[in-house]
PDB file of N, CA, C and O in Angstrom:
ATOM      1  N   MET A   1     -10.313  15.834 -36.827  1.00  0.00           N
ATOM      2  CA  MET A   1      -9.746  15.227 -35.537  1.00  0.00           C
ATOM      3  C   MET A   1     -10.004  13.284 -35.449  1.00  0.00           C
ATOM      4  O   MET A   1     -10.806  12.564 -36.044  1.00  0.00           O
ATOM      5  N   LYS A   2      -8.881  12.954 -34.398  1.00  0.00           N
ATOM      6  CA  LYS A   2      -9.235  11.705 -34.930  1.00  0.00           C
ATOM      7  C   LYS A   2      -9.361  11.523 -33.227  1.00  0.00           C
ATOM      8  O   LYS A   2      -8.856  12.127 -32.280  1.00  0.00           O
ATOM      9  N   ILE A   3     -10.670   9.917 -33.395  1.00  0.00           N
ATOM     10  CA  ILE A   3     -10.403   9.716 -32.703  1.00  0.00           C
ATOM     11  C   ILE A   3     -10.476   8.545 -32.110  1.00  0.00           C
ATOM     12  O   ILE A   3     -11.249   7.681 -32.522  1.00  0.00           O
ATOM     13  N   MET A   4      -9.312   8.278 -30.582  1.00  0.00           N
ATOM     14  CA  MET A   4      -8.984   7.028 -31.030  1.00  0.00           C
ATOM     15  C   MET A   4      -9.389   5.786 -29.324  1.00  0.00           C
ATOM     16  O   MET A   4      -9.660   6.062 -28.155  1.00  0.00           O
ATOM     17  N   SER A   5      -9.306   5.139 -29.694  1.00  0.00           N
ATOM     18  CA  SER A   5      -9.916   3.909 -28.548  1.00  0.00           C
ATOM     19  C   SER A   5      -8.333   3.784 -27.567  1.00  0.00           C
ATOM     20  O   SER A   5      -7.218   4.135 -27.954  1.00  0.00           O
ATOM     21  N   LEU A   6      -8.659   3.238 -26.367  1.00  0.00           N
ATOM     22  CA  LEU A   6      -8.000   3.512 -25.016  1.00  0.00           C
ATOM     23  C   LEU A   6      -7.192   2.493 -25.698  1.00  0.00           C
ATOM     24  O   LEU A   6      -6.093   3.004 -25.912  1.00  0.00           O
ATOM     25  N   ARG A   7      -7.219   1.561 -26.039  1.00  0.00           N
ATOM     26  CA  ARG A   7      -6.189   0.485 -26.518  1.00  0.00           C
ATOM     27  C   ARG A   7      -4.779   1.287 -27.156  1.00  0.00           C
ATOM     28  O   ARG A   7      -3.611   1.060 -26.841  1.00  0.00           O
ATOM     29  N   ASP A   8      -5.276   2.257 -28.116  1.00  0.00           N
ATOM     30  CA  ASP A   8      -4.357   3.249 -28.421  1.00  0.00           C
ATOM     31  C   ASP A   8      -3.796   4.694 -28.163  1.00  0.00           C
ATOM     32  O   ASP A   8      -2.981   5.455 -28.686  1.00  0.00           O
ATOM     33  N   LYS A   9      -4.718   4.681 -27.002  1.00  0.00           N
ATOM     34  CA  LYS A   9      -4.467   6.288 -26.370  1.00  0.00           C
ATOM     35  C   LYS A   9      -2.913   5.748 -25.034  1.00  0.00           C
ATOM     36  O   LYS A   9      -1.975   6.507 -24.791  1.00  0.00           O
ATOM     37  N   VAL A  10      -3.120   3.898 -24.212  1.00  0.00           N
ATOM     38  CA  VAL A  10      -2.295   3.456 -23.882  1.00  0.00           C
ATOM     39  C   VAL A  10      -1.279   3.051 -24.346  1.00  0.00           C
ATOM     40  O   VAL A  10      -0.374   2.935 -23.519  1.00  0.00           O
ATOM     41  N   GLN A  11      -0.904   2.615 -25.957  1.00  0.00           N
ATOM     42  CA  GLN A  11      -0.054   2.479 -26.596  1.00  0.00           C
ATOM     43  C   GLN A  11       0.846   3.293 -27.136  1.00  0.00           C
ATOM     44  O   GLN A  11       1.976   3.025 -27.543  1.00  0.00           O
ATOM     45  N   CYS A  12       0.041   4.721 -27.106  1.00  0.00           N
ATOM     46  CA  CYS A  12       0.684   6.090 -27.570  1.00  0.00           C
ATOM     47  C   CYS A  12       1.334   6.606 -25.936  1.00  0.00           C
ATOM     48  O   CYS A  12       2.471   7.075 -25.889  1.00  0.00           O
ATOM     49  N   TRP A  13       0.954   6.541 -25.358  1.00  0.00           N
ATOM     50  CA  TRP A  13       2.118   6.547 -24.026  1.00  0.00           C
ATOM     51  C   TRP A  13       2.750   5.799 -23.660  1.00  0.00           C
ATOM     52  O   TRP A  13       3.897   6.246 -23.622  1.00  0.00           O
ATOM     53  N   ILE A  14       2.694   4.688 -23.285  1.00  0.00           N
ATOM     54  CA  ILE A  14       3.493   3.412 -23.651  1.00  0.00           C
ATOM     55  C   ILE A  14       4.629   3.996 -25.106  1.00  0.00           C
ATOM     56  O   ILE A  14       5.613   4.249 -24.411  1.00  0.00           O
ATOM     57  N   ASP A  15       5.048   4.314 -26.437  1.00  0.00           N
ATOM     58  CA  ASP A  15       5.195   4.637 -27.513  1.00  0.00           C
ATOM     59  C   ASP A  15       6.250   5.943 -26.928  1.00  0.00           C
ATOM     60  O   ASP A  15       7.388   6.186 -27.331  1.00  0.00           O
ATOM     61  N   ASN A  16       5.307   6.824 -25.631  1.00  0.00           N
ATOM     62  CA  ASN A  16       6.253   8.127 -25.257  1.00  0.00           C
ATOM     63  C   ASN A  16       7.114   7.709 -24.183  1.00  0.00           C
ATOM     64  O   ASN A  16       7.740   8.674 -23.743  1.00  0.00           O
ATOM     65  N   GLY A  17       7.322   6.855 -23.722  1.00  0.00           N
ATOM     66  CA  GLY A  17       8.271   6.244 -22.959  1.00  0.00           C
ATOM     67  C   GLY A  17       7.668   6.661 -21.259  1.00  0.00           C
ATOM     68  O   GLY A  17       8.425   7.029 -20.361  1.00  0.00           O
ATOM     69  N   PHE A  18       6.005   6.480 -21.094  1.00  0.00           N
ATOM     70  CA  PHE A  18       5.450   6.063 -20.361  1.00  0.00           C
ATOM     71  C   PHE A  18       6.301   5.227 -19.249  1.00  0.00           C
ATOM     72  O   PHE A  18       7.249   4.503 -19.554  1.00  0.00           O
ATOM     73  N   THR A  19       5.806   5.437 -17.841  1.00  0.00           N
ATOM     74  CA  THR A  19       6.335   4.139 -16.546  1.00  0.00           C
ATOM     75  C   THR A  19       5.319   4.273 -16.112  1.00  0.00           C
ATOM     76  O   THR A  19       4.776   5.367 -15.963  1.00  0.00           O
ATOM     77  N   PRO A  20       4.764   3.018 -15.767  1.00  0.00           N
ATOM     78  CA  PRO A  20       3.125   2.961 -15.335  1.00  0.00           C
ATOM     79  C   PRO A  20       4.162   3.066 -13.521  1.00  0.00           C
ATOM     80  O   PRO A  20       5.383   3.083 -13.372  1.00  0.00           O
ATOM     81  N   ALA A  21       3.336   3.103 -12.712  1.00  0.00           N
ATOM     82  CA  ALA A  21       3.585   3.353 -10.777  1.00  0.00           C
ATOM     83  C   ALA A  21       3.996   1.602 -10.502  1.00  0.00           C
ATOM     84  O   ALA A  21       3.541   0.904 -11.408  1.00  0.00           O
ATOM     85  N   PRO A  22       4.409   1.175  -9.921  1.00  0.00           N
ATOM     86  CA  PRO A  22       4.465  -0.056  -8.819  1.00  0.00           C
ATOM     87  C   PRO A  22       3.585  -0.061  -8.262  1.00  0.00           C
ATOM     88  O   PRO A  22       3.127   0.865  -7.591  1.00  0.00           O
ATOM     89  N   ASN A  23       2.848  -1.874  -8.539  1.00  0.00           N
ATOM     90  CA  ASN A  23       2.201  -2.173  -7.493  1.00  0.00           C
ATOM     91  C   ASN A  23       1.755  -1.747  -6.169  1.00  0.00           C
ATOM     92  O   ASN A  23       2.095  -2.663  -5.420  1.00  0.00           O
ATOM     93  N   PRO A  24       1.271  -0.992  -5.601  1.00  0.00           N
ATOM     94  CA  PRO A  24       0.014   0.396  -4.738  1.00  0.00           C
ATOM     95  C   PRO A  24      -0.838  -1.043  -4.068  1.00  0.00           C
ATOM     96  O   PRO A  24      -1.829  -0.832  -3.370  1.00  0.00           O
ATOM     97  N   LEU A  25      -0.355  -2.578  -4.346  1.00  0.00           N
ATOM     98  CA  LEU A  25      -1.263  -3.796  -3.492  1.00  0.00           C
ATOM     99  C   LEU A  25      -0.687  -4.089  -2.120  1.00  0.00           C
ATOM    100  O   LEU A  25       0.485  -4.462  -2.080  1.00  0.00           O
ATOM    101  N   VAL A  26      -1.571  -3.928  -0.660  1.00  0.00           N
ATOM    102  CA  VAL A  26      -0.999  -4.215   0.228  1.00  0.00           C
ATOM    103  C   VAL A  26      -1.945  -5.254   0.667  1.00  0.00           C
ATOM    104  O   VAL A  26      -3.164  -5.367   0.538  1.00  0.00           O
ATOM    105  N   SER A  27      -0.641  -6.301   1.465  1.00  0.00           N
ATOM    106  CA  SER A  27      -1.606  -7.155   2.002  1.00  0.00           C
ATOM    107  C   SER A  27      -2.597  -6.804   3.146  1.00  0.00           C
ATOM    108  O   SER A  27      -2.249  -6.281   4.205  1.00  0.00           O
ATOM    109  N   LYS A  28      -3.766  -7.121   2.843  1.00  0.00           N
ATOM    110  CA  LYS A  28      -4.925  -6.575   3.510  1.00  0.00           C
ATOM    111  C   LYS A  28      -4.614  -8.214   4.597  1.00  0.00           C
ATOM    112  O   LYS A  28      -4.509  -7.664   5.694  1.00  0.00           O
ATOM    113  N   ARG A  29      -4.495  -9.188   4.786  1.00  0.00           N
ATOM    114  CA  ARG A  29      -4.294  -9.748   6.252  1.00  0.00           C
ATOM    115  C   ARG A  29      -2.725  -9.412   6.781  1.00  0.00           C
ATOM    116  O   ARG A  29      -2.739  -9.962   7.882  1.00  0.00           O
ATOM    117  N   LEU A  30      -1.554  -8.899   6.645  1.00  0.00           N
ATOM    118  CA  LEU A  30      -1.043  -8.275   6.953  1.00  0.00           C
ATOM    119  C   LEU A  30      -1.441  -6.813   8.082  1.00  0.00           C
ATOM    120  O   LEU A  30      -1.149  -6.778   9.277  1.00  0.00           O
ATOM    121  N   VAL A  31      -2.211  -5.632   7.254  1.00  0.00           N
ATOM    122  CA  VAL A  31      -2.532  -4.612   7.555  1.00  0.00           C
ATOM    123  C   VAL A  31      -3.550  -4.371   8.642  1.00  0.00           C
ATOM    124  O   VAL A  31      -3.711  -3.427   9.415  1.00  0.00           O
ATOM    125  N   ILE A  32      -4.591  -6.231   8.356  1.00  0.00           N
ATOM    126  CA  ILE A  32      -5.516  -6.498  10.007  1.00  0.00           C
ATOM    127  C   ILE A  32      -4.669  -6.913  10.910  1.00  0.00           C
ATOM    128  O   ILE A  32      -4.648  -6.151  11.876  1.00  0.00           O
ATOM    129  N   LYS A  33      -3.625  -8.231  11.041  1.00  0.00           N
ATOM    130  CA  LYS A  33      -3.311  -8.018  11.752  1.00  0.00           C
ATOM    131  C   LYS A  33      -2.786  -7.196  12.511  1.00  0.00           C
ATOM    132  O   LYS A  33      -3.110  -7.156  13.698  1.00  0.00           O
ATOM    133  N   ASN A  34      -1.660  -6.183  11.866  1.00  0.00           N
ATOM    134  CA  ASN A  34      -1.188  -5.082  12.271  1.00  0.00           C
ATOM    135  C   ASN A  34      -2.599  -4.192  13.452  1.00  0.00           C
ATOM    136  O   ASN A  34      -2.936  -4.408  14.617  1.00  0.00           O
ATOM    137  N   LEU A  35      -2.951  -3.449  12.674  1.00  0.00           N
ATOM    138  CA  LEU A  35      -4.751  -3.143  12.699  1.00  0.00           C
ATOM    139  C   LEU A  35      -4.942  -3.413  14.612  1.00  0.00           C
ATOM    140  O   LEU A  35      -4.648  -2.825  15.653  1.00  0.00           O
ATOM    141  N   ILE A  36      -5.797  -5.017  14.055  1.00  0.00           N
ATOM    142  CA  ILE A  36      -5.713  -5.789  15.246  1.00  0.00           C
ATOM    143  C   ILE A  36      -4.894  -5.540  16.681  1.00  0.00           C
ATOM    144  O   ILE A  36      -5.393  -5.408  17.799  1.00  0.00           O
ATOM    145  N   GLN A  37      -3.150  -5.511  16.217  1.00  0.00           N
ATOM    146  CA  GLN A  37      -2.447  -5.351  17.642  1.00  0.00           C
ATOM    147  C   GLN A  37      -2.387  -4.161  18.465  1.00  0.00           C
ATOM    148  O   GLN A  37      -2.171  -4.053  19.672  1.00  0.00           O
ATOM    149  N   ILE A  38      -2.680  -3.063  17.348  1.00  0.00           N
ATOM    150  CA  ILE A  38      -2.923  -1.222  17.754  1.00  0.00           C
ATOM    151  C   ILE A  38      -3.909  -1.347  18.597  1.00  0.00           C
ATOM    152  O   ILE A  38      -3.967  -0.691  19.636  1.00  0.00           O
ATOM    153  N   ASN A  39      -4.823  -2.238  18.222  1.00  0.00           N
ATOM    154  CA  ASN A  39      -5.498  -1.833  18.768  1.00  0.00           C
ATOM    155  C   ASN A  39      -6.258  -2.408  20.134  1.00  0.00           C
ATOM    156  O   ASN A  39      -7.224  -2.095  20.830  1.00  0.00           O
ATOM    157  N   GLN A  40      -5.441  -3.229  20.099  1.00  0.00           N
ATOM    158  CA  GLN A  40      -5.616  -4.000  21.483  1.00  0.00           C
ATOM    159  C   GLN A  40      -4.178  -3.129  22.776  1.00  0.00           C
ATOM    160  O   GLN A  40      -4.163  -3.368  23.983  1.00  0.00           O
ATOM    161  N   LEU A  41      -3.561  -2.549  22.341  1.00  0.00           N
ATOM    162  CA  LEU A  41      -2.837  -1.520  22.936  1.00  0.00           C
ATOM    163  C   LEU A  41      -4.131  -0.415  23.134  1.00  0.00           C
ATOM    164  O   LEU A  41      -4.644  -0.243  24.240  1.00  0.00           O
ATOM    165  N   LEU A  42      -4.496   0.165  22.149  1.00  0.00           N
ATOM    166  CA  LEU A  42      -5.286   1.823  22.688  1.00  0.00           C
ATOM    167  C   LEU A  42      -5.975   1.004  24.002  1.00  0.00           C
ATOM    168  O   LEU A  42      -6.241   1.419  25.130  1.00  0.00           O
ATOM    169  N   GLU A  43      -6.120  -0.083  23.503  1.00  0.00           N
ATOM    170  CA  GLU A  43      -7.751  -0.916  24.713  1.00  0.00           C
ATOM    171  C   GLU A  43      -7.211  -1.466  26.158  1.00  0.00           C
ATOM    172  O   GLU A  43      -7.828  -1.813  27.166  1.00  0.00           O
ATOM    173  N   ASP A  44      -5.537  -1.394  25.797  1.00  0.00           N
ATOM    174  CA  ASP A  44      -5.095  -1.212  27.615  1.00  0.00           C
ATOM    175  C   ASP A  44      -4.270  -0.126  27.869  1.00  0.00           C
ATOM    176  O   ASP A  44      -3.286   0.090  28.576  1.00  0.00           O
ATOM    177  N   GLY A  45      -4.924   0.465  27.124  1.00  0.00           N
ATOM    178  CA  GLY A  45      -4.101   2.042  27.406  1.00  0.00           C
ATOM    179  C   GLY A  45      -2.443   2.334  27.133  1.00  0.00           C
ATOM    180  O   GLY A  45      -1.816   3.305  27.555  1.00  0.00           O
ATOM    181  N   SER A  46      -2.192   1.803  26.742  1.00  0.00           N
ATOM    182  CA  SER A  46      -0.738   1.723  25.912  1.00  0.00           C
ATOM    183  C   SER A  46      -1.363   2.968  24.288  1.00  0.00           C
ATOM    184  O   SER A  46      -1.931   2.887  23.199  1.00  0.00           O
ATOM    185  N   SER A  47      -0.626   4.134  25.362  1.00  0.00           N
ATOM    186  CA  SER A  47      -1.346   5.059  23.742  1.00  0.00           C
ATOM    187  C   SER A  47      -0.110   5.551  22.790  1.00  0.00           C
ATOM    188  O   SER A  47       0.149   5.895  21.636  1.00  0.00           O
ATOM    189  N   TYR A  48       0.405   5.368  23.931  1.00  0.00           N
ATOM    190  CA  TYR A  48       2.487   6.202  23.222  1.00  0.00           C
ATOM    191  C   TYR A  48       3.155   4.848  22.380  1.00  0.00           C
ATOM    192  O   TYR A  48       3.887   4.976  21.399  1.00  0.00           O
ATOM    193  N   ILE A  49       2.707   3.405  23.031  1.00  0.00           N
ATOM    194  CA  ILE A  49       3.530   1.863  22.087  1.00  0.00           C
ATOM    195  C   ILE A  49       2.139   2.669  20.451  1.00  0.00           C
ATOM    196  O   ILE A  49       2.236   3.415  19.477  1.00  0.00           O
ATOM    197  N   ALA A  50       1.481   2.166  20.878  1.00  0.00           N
ATOM    198  CA  ALA A  50      -0.106   2.335  20.010  1.00  0.00           C
ATOM    199  C   ALA A  50       0.609   3.211  18.886  1.00  0.00           C
ATOM    200  O   ALA A  50       0.654   2.869  17.704  1.00  0.00           O
ATOM    201  N   SER A  51       1.197   4.456  19.433  1.00  0.00           N
ATOM    202  CA  SER A  51       0.934   5.463  18.281  1.00  0.00           C
ATOM    203  C   SER A  51       2.048   5.216  17.480  1.00  0.00           C
ATOM    204  O   SER A  51       1.877   5.267  16.262  1.00  0.00           O
ATOM    205  N   GLU A  52       3.640   4.846  18.111  1.00  0.00           N
ATOM    206  CA  GLU A  52       5.049   4.507  17.863  1.00  0.00           C
ATOM    207  C   GLU A  52       4.456   2.895  16.562  1.00  0.00           C
ATOM    208  O   GLU A  52       5.284   2.397  15.798  1.00  0.00           O
ATOM    209  N   ARG A  53       3.544   2.585  16.596  1.00  0.00           N
ATOM    210  CA  ARG A  53       2.993   0.607  15.615  1.00  0.00           C
ATOM    211  C   ARG A  53       2.687   1.570  14.636  1.00  0.00           C
ATOM    212  O   ARG A  53       3.320   1.480  13.585  1.00  0.00           O
ATOM    213  N   ILE A  54       2.222   2.075  14.698  1.00  0.00           N
ATOM    214  CA  ILE A  54       1.240   3.309  13.943  1.00  0.00           C
ATOM    215  C   ILE A  54       1.914   3.576  13.442  1.00  0.00           C
ATOM    216  O   ILE A  54       1.517   3.212  12.335  1.00  0.00           O
ATOM    217  N   LYS A  55       3.242   4.216  13.219  1.00  0.00           N
ATOM    218  CA  LYS A  55       4.577   4.656  12.373  1.00  0.00           C
ATOM    219  C   LYS A  55       4.516   3.982  11.951  1.00  0.00           C
ATOM    220  O   LYS A  55       3.846   3.891  10.922  1.00  0.00           O
ATOM    221  N   PHE A  56       5.469   2.645  12.695  1.00  0.00           N
ATOM    222  CA  PHE A  56       6.067   1.639  11.801  1.00  0.00           C
ATOM    223  C   PHE A  56       5.757   0.558  10.568  1.00  0.00           C
ATOM    224  O   PHE A  56       6.338  -0.070   9.683  1.00  0.00           O
ATOM    225  N   LEU A  57       4.280   0.808  11.200  1.00  0.00           N
ATOM    226  CA  LEU A  57       2.566   0.376  10.431  1.00  0.00           C
ATOM    227  C   LEU A  57       3.655   1.461   9.159  1.00  0.00           C
ATOM    228  O   LEU A  57       4.696   1.151   8.578  1.00  0.00           O
ATOM    229  N   ILE A  58       2.959   2.568   9.124  1.00  0.00           N
ATOM    230  CA  ILE A  58       3.155   3.247   7.891  1.00  0.00           C
ATOM    231  C   ILE A  58       4.437   2.870   7.311  1.00  0.00           C
ATOM    232  O   ILE A  58       4.080   3.300   6.214  1.00  0.00           O
ATOM    233  N   HIS A  59       5.344   2.543   7.132  1.00  0.00           N
ATOM    234  CA  HIS A  59       7.173   2.808   7.857  1.00  0.00           C
ATOM    235  C   HIS A  59       6.780   1.669   6.974  1.00  0.00           C
ATOM    236  O   HIS A  59       7.184   1.754   5.814  1.00  0.00           O
ATOM    237  N   ASP A  60       6.279   0.926   7.201  1.00  0.00           N
ATOM    238  CA  ASP A  60       6.222  -0.617   6.263  1.00  0.00           C
ATOM    239  C   ASP A  60       5.205  -0.587   4.630  1.00  0.00           C
ATOM    240  O   ASP A  60       5.523  -0.881   3.478  1.00  0.00           O
ATOM    241  N   ILE A  61       4.278  -0.231   5.067  1.00  0.00           N
ATOM    242  CA  ILE A  61       3.662   0.174   3.391  1.00  0.00           C
ATOM    243  C   ILE A  61       3.978   0.975   2.344  1.00  0.00           C
ATOM    244  O   ILE A  61       3.532   0.919   1.199  1.00  0.00           O
ATOM    245  N   GLU A  62       5.207   2.132   3.050  1.00  0.00           N
ATOM    246  CA  GLU A  62       5.702   3.024   2.420  1.00  0.00           C
ATOM    247  C   GLU A  62       6.637   2.152   1.813  1.00  0.00           C
ATOM    248  O   GLU A  62       6.699   2.115   0.584  1.00  0.00           O
ATOM    249  N   ASN A  63       7.375   1.443   2.517  1.00  0.00           N
ATOM    250  CA  ASN A  63       8.251   0.311   1.998  1.00  0.00           C
ATOM    251  C   ASN A  63       7.969  -0.304   1.708  1.00  0.00           C
ATOM    252  O   ASN A  63       8.325  -1.062   2.610  1.00  0.00           O
ATOM    253  N   ASP A  64       7.340  -1.086   0.851  1.00  0.00           N
ATOM    254  CA  ASP A  64       7.044  -2.707   0.440  1.00  0.00           C
ATOM    255  C   ASP A  64       6.954  -3.560   0.839  1.00  0.00           C
ATOM    256  O   ASP A  64       6.804  -4.601   0.200  1.00  0.00           O
ATOM    257  N   LYS A  65       7.035  -3.427   2.619  1.00  0.00           N
ATOM    258  CA  LYS A  65       7.362  -4.314   3.392  1.00  0.00           C
ATOM    259  C   LYS A  65       6.023  -5.140   3.572  1.00  0.00           C
ATOM    260  O   LYS A  65       6.422  -6.115   4.208  1.00  0.00           O
ATOM    261  N   LEU A  66       4.928  -5.277   3.414  1.00  0.00           N
ATOM    262  CA  LEU A  66       3.209  -5.336   3.773  1.00  0.00           C
ATOM    263  C   LEU A  66       2.936  -6.248   2.703  1.00  0.00           C
ATOM    264  O   LEU A  66       2.228  -7.227   2.939  1.00  0.00           O
ATOM    265  N   LYS A  67       3.641  -5.959   0.978  1.00  0.00           N
ATOM    266  CA  LYS A  67       3.029  -7.225   0.241  1.00  0.00           C
ATOM    267  C   LYS A  67       2.591  -8.517   0.064  1.00  0.00           C
ATOM    268  O   LYS A  67       2.982  -9.572   0.565  1.00  0.00           O
ATOM    269  N   PRO A  68       1.377  -8.176  -1.038  1.00  0.00           N
ATOM    270  CA  PRO A  68       0.992  -9.840  -0.642  1.00  0.00           C
ATOM    271  C   PRO A  68       1.396 -10.798  -0.855  1.00  0.00           C
ATOM    272  O   PRO A  68       1.494 -11.067  -2.052  1.00  0.00           O
ATOM    273  N   GLY A  69       1.894 -11.934   0.239  1.00  0.00           N
ATOM    274  CA  GLY A  69       2.705 -12.962  -0.139  1.00  0.00           C
ATOM    275  C   GLY A  69       3.785 -12.931   0.691  1.00  0.00           C
ATOM    276  O   GLY A  69       4.637 -13.797   0.493  1.00  0.00           O
ATOM    277  N   GLU A  70       4.039 -11.809   1.950  1.00  0.00           N
ATOM    278  CA  GLU A  70       4.660 -11.319   2.415  1.00  0.00           C
ATOM    279  C   GLU A  70       4.604 -12.277   3.779  1.00  0.00           C
ATOM    280  O   GLU A  70       3.659 -12.038   4.531  1.00  0.00           O
ATOM    281  N   LEU A  71       5.219 -12.988   4.043  1.00  0.00           N
ATOM    282  CA  LEU A  71       5.109 -13.365   5.682  1.00  0.00           C
ATOM    283  C   LEU A  71       5.868 -12.532   7.126  1.00  0.00           C
ATOM    284  O   LEU A  71       6.968 -11.984   7.182  1.00  0.00           O
ATOM    285  N   TYR A  72       4.967 -12.667   8.054  1.00  0.00           N
ATOM    286  CA  TYR A  72       5.624 -11.315   8.344  1.00  0.00           C
ATOM    287  C   TYR A  72       4.800 -11.829  10.375  1.00  0.00           C
ATOM    288  O   TYR A  72       4.965 -11.059  11.321  1.00  0.00           O
TER     289      TYR A  72
END
């Protein structure tokens, strides 16, 4: 039995057509900005609007609209 190093194993995956997932990073600054706005809506008693903002935030994250370096 051959013991492979991590480098050899990764090279084998690449040779067999492995495609890594896209970078899942989002901008911490943009997420915090959105969460502060949602929190303010909840404190003001606007739970329906806060719920809609949460849906928008999830949509933006899923569609890569909150990548680091983006300006919103």
